[in-house]
N, C-alpha and C positions, 0 to 999 in steps of 0.2 A: 410448597413454597416456591419451587421453580416455576410452576404454572402462573402463580400470582406475579412473580417478577417479570416473566415473559409478557403477560397481559399488560402490566404497567408500562413496560418499554413500548409495546405496540400502541397503546393509547397515547403516550407522549409523542411518538413519532407521527401519529395520525391526526393529532389534535390541531396543528396548524392548517392542514388541508380541510378539516371539518369546519374550523372557524371561518376560513375564507369562503367556503361554499355556502355559508349562512348569508353572505352578503351579495353574492353574484353567481351567475352560471357562466361557464366558459363558452366563448364564441370562436370564430376562426382565428387563424394566425396570419399576421401581416409581416412581410419583409419590406422594410422601408429604407430607401436610400435618399439621403439629403445631398444635393449636388450644388456646387458653386460653379457657375459658368464664367469663364475668363472674359474680361472686358472686350466688347465688340463681337463676341462669338455666339450670342444668344440665337441669332437666326440660323447659323450653321448647326448649332446643337439641336434646336427644335426640328430642323430639317432631317437630321440624322435620326432623331427619335421617331419621327413620322414615317420615314422610309424604311428603317431597319427594325427598331425596337417594337413599334406597334404591330407590324405583321408577325413578328416572332411571338409576342405575347398573345396575340389573337390565335395563333396556331396552338400554343400551349393550352389556352382556354378551350379551344375546339377539341383537343385531345383529352380534356379533363384533368390536366396536370395542375391547373390553377382554377380558382373559382372566379376571380375578377381582378381588375387592376384599376388604379387611378393615378393620374399625374396632376400635381398641384404646382401652381406658379405662385411664389411668395410675393406679396404686394408690399410688404414692409421690410425694411432692412435696419437691423439694430446696430450693426457695425460692418466694416468692409469685409470681414471674414465670414459673414453670415451666408447661409445657403440661398439659392435662387429657385431651384426646382426640386420637387419631391416625387419620386416614383415609388408607388406602393403596390405590392403584389399580394393578393389574398389567397391563402391556402385553406382547405377545409379544416385541417387540424395538423398536429405535429406529425402524425403518421404519413400524411400526404407528402411530407418532405423527405421521407426515407428513400434513399437511392435516387434523389431528384436529378443529380448531375447526369447520370446515365440515361434517365428518361428524357431529359430535355435535349440530349445530343441529336436525336432524330429530328426534332422540330428545328433545331439550329441548322442542321445539314440541309433540310428541305428549304428553309427560308433564306439562309445566308450562304448556302453553297459549301458548307464544310467548316472544318476547324481553322484552316488557314485564312479564309476570308473573315471569319469571326474575330480572329486575332488581329488582323489588319484593321478592322473596324474599331476594336478596343484601343489599338495604338493611336489611331486618328482622334478618337474621343479624348484620350489622355492629354492631347495637345490643346484641347479647347475647354476642358472641364476638370474639376477635382471632386472626388467623393469626400464630403465632409464627414459623413457618418453613415453606417449601415447597421440597422437595428432589426431585431426580431421582436415583434410585439404580440401579446395575447389580447385579443379583443374580449371584453367582458360585458355582460348585461347585468346591471344592478337589479336586485330583486325588489 
């Protein structure tokens, strides 16, 4: 009887995962930030992304910490509180994100010159933009 009860609980817990796997296979993980740039600051923000963020992300990609990245410019605005730029970082899977902060410190130090310059950059960016949302997304491939 205990075995039957245990098997029933196991099947009930596993059923949602099995049901989902019927429809798709799991792809990579995406960390997506939606950013609203303050008025008249778009040029300054894009310059900052090009000079600091792009080299850092390229270094992380070179070291195999990330798979890829994309930057999107939103061409439509639904309201004044809407986002302007999306920065998306692709990771192979959830495991690739384990201990990521420690792993990226070396790339940060190499590109930005250490923790203090990185904090200074973050402070400057806070003056010209606001992070509307930061999301973790699972890419899926429909069967």
